[in-house]
N, C-alpha and C positions, 0 to 999 in steps of 0.2 A: 283228887293230887297224889296219893300215893301211888299210881299209876307214871303221872309226870316226873315226879322223884325218880322213880328207878330207872326212865327214860334217860335223864339228867345224869344219872351213876353211871348209866352203860356210855354214854357218850365221852363223859371223862374221862373213862378206862379206855377207850377206843383211840382219844386223841392223844392221851398219855402214851400209848404202845405205839401210837403212830409216829413220835417222837420219837421214841427207842430203834426204831426201824431204821432211822437214819444212819447211825453209829452202831447198832448191835450186829455182827456180825459171826458168821459160821466159819472158824478158823482151825476148826479139827482135822481138816486133810493138809495141811500146809506144814510142809515138813522143813525144819530148821535144825542147826547142829553147832552145839558150842560146847567148849570147856570152860570151866571152872578153876582158878586159882587161887590160894590163900597165901598172898606173898607176905600178909605181917604174921601170919602162924608161921611159917617158916622162918621169914626173916627174925624176931623176937627167941626162935627157938635155936638159932644157930651159934656156932662156936667157931671157933679159931679154924679148927681143925675141919669142919662143916661149910665152912663158906666157898671154898672153892665149887661144890658142886651148887650151892645155892646159885652163885655167879653165871656158873653154866643154863642154871633154868631160868633166871631171868637176867639175860643179859643186857636187855633194853633200860633195866633199871638200876646198870652199875658203869656208869661213865667214867673216862681215866680219872676224873679228878675226888671220885668217891675212891680212895683209896684204905685198903682190909684194915687199917690200923683205926681209920674214920667208924668203918661199919660195925665195928668189934666196940668202940667206944659208944658208939651209937646203941647198941644192942643191951650195953650195960645200963645206960643210963639209966637212973633211979625213976625220974618224970614219964620217960619215953616207954619203960616198964608199965608205970601206973597205967597212962594213956591206952598201953594196949589191953592189959587186962582189963579194964572197963569196957574196951571194946567187947572183947571177948563174953562178956558178961549176959552181953544182947545178942551177940553173932556168932555164937560157939555153934550154932546150928543154921548154915543160911539157905536151905531146902526152900523155905518159904518166897524168899528172895528169886531164888531160881526158878521157883514156879511164875512169880510174877515178870520175872525177865523171860522166859520162854513166851508167854501170851502175848508182850510188846511185841519181841521177835515176829514171830507169827504174823501179827497185824501190821508190823511195817511190812513183812513180805508180802503178804495179800493185796496192798495198795500197792507196791514198789516189787516187782517180781523180780529186781536183777539184786536185791538187796541179798545182802550174805552177812548173817550174824555174827557179831565180834567174838572173839576170847575174852572172858571177864578175870580180871585180876583185880580181889579185894586189897585194900592196903590201910593204911593211918598216915594221915599227912600232916600231924603237928594244928589240925583242926583250920587248914586251911578251906575257908567255905567260899572264896571267889575259884577254889578248883576243885570241887566238890565231886564233881565228874568228868573224867576226860577221854572224849570217843575219838581213834585213830582208824578207823576204816576195822582194821583187823583184830584190833585192839578195844578193850573198854576199861579204863580204871575209875573204881570205885572207892574215896574214901570212906570209909563206914564211922570212922569217928566224928567226921560230923554230923551224924544221925541216932546221936544216944538220946535223945528227946529234949523236947525245948525247954522241960524244967532243969534238967542236968547240973551240977554245979560246975563242971569244965565250961559253960557258957553264962556265967553268972553276971559277967561284964558287957555282955555281947547286947546288943538294940534290940527289943523285945520284936520289930517287923522280919532281924536274922532268923530268931531262935524259933519263930514260927514255924521255918522249913527245917528245923533240925531234928526232923521223925524220922523213922523208918519207912512212914508211909510215903515221905518224901522223896525216896531213891529210884525211884521206878520212873516218877516223871521228872528228875533233874535227867535219869539215860533218856528216855524220848525226846526230853528238849534239847539235850546235846546233836542227837539226832536230826532232829526236825532242823537245827542251825543248818545242816549241812547241805538241806535240800532246796533252801532259799537264794535266790540269788540279790546282788546287791543292789538297795534299793536306790532307784535313779530321782523319782519325783522327791520334793524335800515339804510337802505340804504337811500341815499336823492330820489333818483327814485321813493321808495316802500312808503316815505314819501308824496311825490308828487301826488301820484296817489289815494292814503289813503285820501288826500284833496281832490281829484279829486271827489273822490265817494261821499262825503258830498254834495258838491256842483251840482253833476248830481241829486240826492236825492232832493235836492231844484226842480231844472228842472220836477221832476215829482210832488214835493207837490203843487208849484208854478209855475202853468205854464202861469201865466197872470203875473205875475213881472218880469221887465227888469234884465237882466244881472246885470245892475250897482249895483242894490239895491242886488242882490244875491252876490255878491263879495265883496260890500262896497266902490267902488270907485267912485270918483268923475267922471263924464263924461269926461274929458280930460285924466284923467288917465287910463281909460277903452279903451279909442282912443289908447292911449299909447302902450298897452298891443296888443292890434290888431295890431296895424303896423308895430309894432318887435316882432313879435309872430317867424318869424324863426331867428334874431339875437339871442333872449333868449335862443331860443333850442341849437342854435352853438355855444352858450357861455358856457354852463353847457357841450356839448358833447366836445370840444375842449380842455376844461382845466378838463375833466374827471370827473366832479361831481357827474354823475348819480348815480353812484355805491358806491360814499365817505361814511362812516358811521360818517364823523366829526360833529358834535352835532352845532359845529358856524355857520353851514347853516342855523339850524334851523332859527336864527335870522335875518339874511342875506334874506332869500326867503320866510320863511314860515310863519313867527308869525306876528303880526298885528303891521305896522309900517308904516312912512311917505313914506319911499321908501324903492327899494332894493338894498342892496348892490353891485353891481358890482365892485366895486373900479374905475369909471370911470367917466372921465368929467361931463356927464350928466346923472348922478344919480338922481338926484333930481327930473328929470322928470318922474321917475319910479315909479309905486303905491308899495306898499308894497303887499307882500304875491304874489309874482310873480310866485313862485314855485306852490302854490296851484292852480292858474290860471292858468298855463300850464297843470298840470294836469290834470286839469277838460278839458281842449281840447281832451287831452290822452283819457279819459275816454268817451267823447262823440264820438270819432272815433270808440274806440271800441264798443256801445252801436248803431252806424249806422252800424256796420260790422258783428254783432253779436245779434243772436235771443234769449236772456236771461231775466228772472224775475228782477226785483229790488233784489229779496232776494239773486238770484245769483251773482248777479253783488258784492253784500257786502261780498260774502264768496271767490270767486274766488283770489288766488293769483296773486301777482301786476305781475310777471315775464311774464306768463301766459296771461295777461290780455295785456301787451303792446304788446307783441309777435304778439297777435290777432287782436290789433287794427287799424295796418298798420298806426299808428299816419306818417304824413307830415305835417312838419308848413307850415301854409298858407304864402305866399310869400306877 
């Protein structure tokens, strides 16, 4: 019995390593180059005398409507300074973040040889969580004040599912997502299944770009919500199939199962236990199944039709 047990353990380790091989690659020889500027540090330490030099350094952040008097008033504002100082407590040194970004950029370039790493500009944005990260090809803006930790007092009135992603671990995920969005063409098919797979492709791209990041941060779930999704995968799939939702074009399904939300709306008693975006999570499992059963590149994955992908995925929900 001990012999067979050892064989079983070896097989488990083998298949676990085999799964990792799909996303674990060597990027040590990939060359990338980018600079990092600390706009929030430069701005909130500025004076009327140093403001002209600041404007020359960051011309893209000083539109004509942003007058010198307005800038000085903003720098002197008590609440603004408090936000800046709180951000500095966590991000006075951003070398760990730069290391994460370096790894991300190398992975992106490995899969997209034409990719050029953007220069990074950190800032504070009065906790504008809808604009956490802005990627503009040659520039990448990161609002650090949105990532002070989910229990920070500044976020006391925010919904729990929003605060869940206000951590330093989420920065590199949000950056990767901003880049992935640029790679996707607009979805022409309006069926629920096509949208699920579309979102699943984006999440799978995260697997490739961020192989060391846990699924919890990629999908933006708490550990409890992720456990619920994994435990209920078969039930979720049955629900979609039995109610003939897969090929439905009802836009209401977006809010129920694809958009960021505190929970998904099955209209069942235990809805509050579910995470939002459960359709995206399930689409992710379908795409993972497809990639395990087909030898295609990331670029081929992005272009493949959702029906062909689904048929070739041999997807079976885990029980």
